[in-house]
N, C-alpha and C positions, 0 to 999 in steps of 0.2 A: 861894826865890830864894836861887842861890848865885853869889859873883862869880865871873867868866869871864877866865883866865888864856890867850889864845890866842899860838902864836908864829907866824914868818909863812911858815913852813913846814906850818902847821897849821890844821886846817877841811877841811868837805866841798869838793872842789872838781867841776865840772859844764864839760863844754863846750856853749855856748848859742850858735843860731846861728855857730858858729865862733869864739867869744868865750871864754876861759876864766873859769869865776866860783868863786869862792874864799868859803864861806861865813864870815866872821866871828864874827858870832854871831848865832842863830836867833830867832825868835820863841822858840820853847819855851823858849830859854835866859833870854830878859828878862822872863817872864810874860806875852807878847803885846803887852808896847809898844811896842817895835819891832826890828830885823834888820839888820845891815849887811852887804852882800855885795862883795868887792873885783873888779872885773872887768877885767881884761887884756885891751884889743881888738887882735884881728889884723885887724880891715879885712875879714872876707868877706862879710857880711852884714849891714845895721843892721836893728834894730827895725822894724816897720810902723807909720805913724803911728797913735799910740794915745790913751788915757785911763785914767784909773782913778777906780774910785769906791770911794768908802769908805779911800783915803790919801790917804800926801803921800810922795812921793820929794826926795832931798836927792841932790845930786849935785858931788863933792869931784874936782875933778880933781889926782892926784897925780904923775904924768910924761904927758909927751904932750900934744898938743891935742885937742879935739873939736870937732864942728859939733854944735849944740842945732838945733834948730826947736823954739820956745816961742811956743804960739799962733800968731800967723801972724808972729813974731818969727825970723830967721838969727841966731844969734850962736856965738862964736866963743872955746870956753872953754879958755887954756891953763893949765899948772901951778901948783895954789894956787888955783885960779877956782873958785867955788861956786854954782851952782843950784841953787834951791828949788822943786819943780814941785808948785803943790797941787791937790790933788783935782780932775777934772772938767778941764781941764789939755790940750789935746793938745797933744800932744809926740814928739820920735826923738831921736835921737843916733846920731854914727860917726865914728868913727876920718877925721884928715885929712893930720896928718902919718907920714911914714915911720919918725919912731921911736918906741920903746917908749908904750905909752901904756895906763895904768891910773887907774881911777878907784873912788873907794870910794861905794858907793851907800847911801844911807838909805831904809829902806823904815818910816813910822809910818803907823798900828800895822801891828805883822808878820802876815804869814800869806800874802803876795803871792811871798815869796822860794821858798817849798813850789812854787809852778808852776814855777820856774828847775829844780827835780828833777823833774817829772814832763816836764818837754818838754826839758829834757839828756841829756846823755850823759854818767855816771862819767866824770872825766880821769884815766886812770890811767898817762898819760905826759905829755909834753910836746907831741905831735901832735896838733892835731884832728881830727877825720874828716871826709872830705869830706860836704859838705853835702848833707841828705836835704831832698829833695821834698816830702817828708810831713809836714815837720815846721810847715808852715803850716797845714796841714788840721788838726794835732794843739793849734795853738795857736788857731785857729778855735773848736773842738771844747770847747778848755778855757775857753775867754775867759769865759765868763759866772760859773763858780764864782768866780771871784778879783775879781771889779768891774772884770776888762779892755773895753774897748770898744775896738775898731778902726775908725779913721775912713779910710775907705774915698773 
Protein backbone atom coordinates (compact mmCIF):
# COMPACT_ATOMS: atom_id res chain seq x y z
CA UNK A 1 0.00 0.00 0.00
CA UNK A 2 1.32 3.42 -0.99
CA UNK A 3 0.84 6.72 0.90
CA UNK A 4 -2.00 8.88 -0.41
CA UNK A 5 -1.55 12.64 -0.66
CA UNK A 6 -4.54 14.48 -2.05
CA UNK A 7 -5.03 18.24 -2.41
CA UNK A 8 -8.34 19.94 -1.60
CA UNK A 9 -9.42 20.01 -5.24
CA UNK A 10 -8.44 16.40 -6.01
CA UNK A 11 -10.40 13.15 -5.80
CA UNK A 12 -13.32 11.59 -7.61
CA UNK A 13 -16.45 13.70 -7.20
CA UNK A 14 -20.12 12.76 -7.46
CA UNK A 15 -23.52 14.31 -6.91
CA UNK A 16 -25.50 12.13 -4.50
CA UNK A 17 -29.05 13.18 -3.60
CA UNK A 18 -28.14 16.73 -4.58
CA UNK A 19 -25.02 16.85 -2.41
CA UNK A 20 -21.39 16.95 -3.56
CA UNK A 21 -19.31 13.91 -2.51
CA UNK A 22 -15.52 13.98 -2.97
CA UNK A 23 -13.51 10.84 -2.35
CA UNK A 24 -10.60 11.88 -0.15
CA UNK A 25 -9.27 8.34 0.09
CA UNK A 26 -10.92 5.12 -1.11
CA UNK A 27 -10.81 1.63 0.26
CA UNK A 28 -8.76 0.62 -2.76
CA UNK A 29 -6.09 3.03 -1.50
CA UNK A 30 -6.21 1.89 2.16
CA UNK A 31 -6.24 -1.85 1.62
CA UNK A 32 -9.93 -1.90 2.56
CA UNK A 33 -9.33 -0.52 6.07
CA UNK A 34 -11.37 2.67 5.66
CA UNK A 35 -12.54 5.34 3.22
CA UNK A 36 -13.00 9.08 3.73
CA UNK A 37 -15.53 11.16 1.79
CA UNK A 38 -15.96 14.93 1.98
CA UNK A 39 -19.63 15.90 1.68
CA UNK A 40 -20.78 19.41 0.80
CA UNK A 41 -24.48 19.49 1.65
CA UNK A 42 -26.84 21.53 -0.47
CA UNK A 43 -29.97 20.51 1.41
CA UNK A 44 -31.99 19.25 -1.58
CA UNK A 45 -32.66 15.78 -0.17
CA UNK A 46 -31.66 13.84 2.93
CA UNK A 47 -30.82 10.16 2.90
CA UNK A 48 -33.71 8.02 4.14
CA UNK A 49 -33.51 6.62 7.67
CA UNK A 50 -31.20 3.62 7.35
CA UNK A 51 -28.64 1.42 9.05
CA UNK A 52 -25.51 -0.41 7.96
CA UNK A 53 -24.42 -4.00 8.49
CA UNK A 54 -20.71 -4.71 8.65
CA UNK A 55 -19.48 -1.10 8.86
CA UNK A 56 -19.29 1.98 11.05
CA UNK A 57 -19.50 5.63 10.01
CA UNK A 58 -17.94 8.70 11.55
CA UNK A 59 -19.30 12.21 10.89
CA UNK A 60 -17.02 15.20 11.51
CA UNK A 61 -18.73 18.51 10.76
CA UNK A 62 -16.19 20.83 9.14
CA UNK A 63 -18.47 23.80 8.41
CA UNK A 64 -22.11 24.65 9.11
CA UNK A 65 -24.56 22.54 11.11
CA UNK A 66 -26.45 19.31 10.60
CA UNK A 67 -29.29 17.50 12.28
CA UNK A 68 -28.36 13.88 12.92
CA UNK A 69 -31.03 11.40 13.85
CA UNK A 70 -29.23 8.57 15.65
CA UNK A 71 -31.51 5.85 16.95
CA UNK A 72 -34.27 7.70 18.78
CA UNK A 73 -32.14 10.82 19.42
CA UNK A 74 -32.21 13.98 17.32
CA UNK A 75 -28.86 15.76 17.63
CA UNK A 76 -27.55 19.06 16.35
CA UNK A 77 -23.91 18.91 15.26
CA UNK A 78 -22.06 22.15 14.59
CA UNK A 79 -18.61 22.73 13.10
CA UNK A 80 -16.03 20.75 15.06
CA UNK A 81 -18.57 18.19 16.34
CA UNK A 82 -18.11 14.48 15.72
CA UNK A 83 -20.47 11.50 15.89
CA UNK A 84 -19.64 7.83 15.56
CA UNK A 85 -22.48 5.74 14.12
CA UNK A 86 -21.92 2.08 15.01
CA UNK A 87 -23.05 -0.79 12.84
CA UNK A 88 -26.79 -1.45 13.13
CA UNK A 89 -27.72 2.04 14.43
CA UNK A 90 -30.58 3.65 12.46
CA UNK A 91 -29.61 7.15 11.34
CA UNK A 92 -30.08 9.94 8.85
CA UNK A 93 -28.82 13.50 8.60
CA UNK A 94 -29.56 16.78 6.86
CA UNK A 95 -28.27 20.32 6.61
CA UNK A 96 -30.03 22.76 8.95
CA UNK A 97 -28.18 26.01 8.39
CA UNK A 98 -28.27 28.37 5.45
CA UNK A 99 -24.48 28.52 5.47
CA UNK A 100 -22.03 26.28 3.65
CA UNK A 101 -22.11 22.84 5.28
CA UNK A 102 -19.33 20.29 4.91
CA UNK A 103 -18.84 16.92 6.58
CA UNK A 104 -15.93 14.51 6.60
CA UNK A 105 -17.44 11.02 6.49
CA UNK A 106 -15.31 8.05 7.52
CA UNK A 107 -16.39 4.54 6.53
CA UNK A 108 -14.77 1.55 8.25
CA UNK A 109 -14.14 -0.92 6.91
CA UNK A 110 -14.18 0.47 3.40
CA UNK A 111 -16.44 -0.63 0.57
CA UNK A 112 -19.61 1.36 1.07
CA UNK A 113 -18.06 4.33 -0.76
CA UNK A 114 -18.65 2.36 -3.98
CA UNK A 115 -22.40 2.64 -3.31
CA UNK A 116 -22.13 6.42 -3.75
CA UNK A 117 -20.45 6.00 -7.13
CA UNK A 118 -23.28 3.68 -8.21
CA UNK A 119 -26.17 5.91 -7.18
CA UNK A 120 -24.43 9.22 -7.87
CA UNK A 121 -23.72 11.25 -10.97
CA UNK A 122 -20.13 12.25 -11.75
CA UNK A 123 -19.66 15.91 -10.79
CA UNK A 124 -18.31 17.75 -13.80
CA UNK A 125 -19.32 21.24 -12.66
CA UNK A 126 -20.51 23.14 -9.57
CA UNK A 127 -24.23 22.73 -10.21
CA UNK A 128 -26.05 19.64 -8.96
CA UNK A 129 -28.28 17.84 -11.44
CA UNK A 130 -32.04 18.09 -11.07
CA UNK A 131 -33.42 15.58 -8.54
CA UNK A 132 -33.98 12.17 -10.09
CA UNK A 133 -37.09 10.38 -8.77
CA UNK A 134 -35.65 7.04 -9.94
CA UNK A 135 -32.71 7.27 -7.52
CA UNK A 136 -34.77 5.89 -4.60
CA UNK A 137 -35.60 2.81 -6.66
CA UNK A 138 -31.89 2.41 -7.42
CA UNK A 139 -31.00 2.81 -3.73
CA UNK A 140 -33.56 0.18 -2.76
CA UNK A 141 -32.32 -2.25 -5.41
CA UNK A 142 -28.59 -1.85 -4.56
CA UNK A 143 -28.96 -1.63 -0.76
CA UNK A 144 -28.67 -5.35 0.10
CA UNK A 145 -25.38 -5.72 -1.78
CA UNK A 146 -23.85 -2.99 0.44
CA UNK A 147 -25.31 -4.05 3.80
CA UNK A 148 -27.67 -1.09 3.74
CA UNK A 149 -31.11 -1.48 5.30
CA UNK A 150 -33.74 1.21 4.86
CA UNK A 151 -35.83 1.77 7.99
CA UNK A 152 -39.42 2.27 6.96
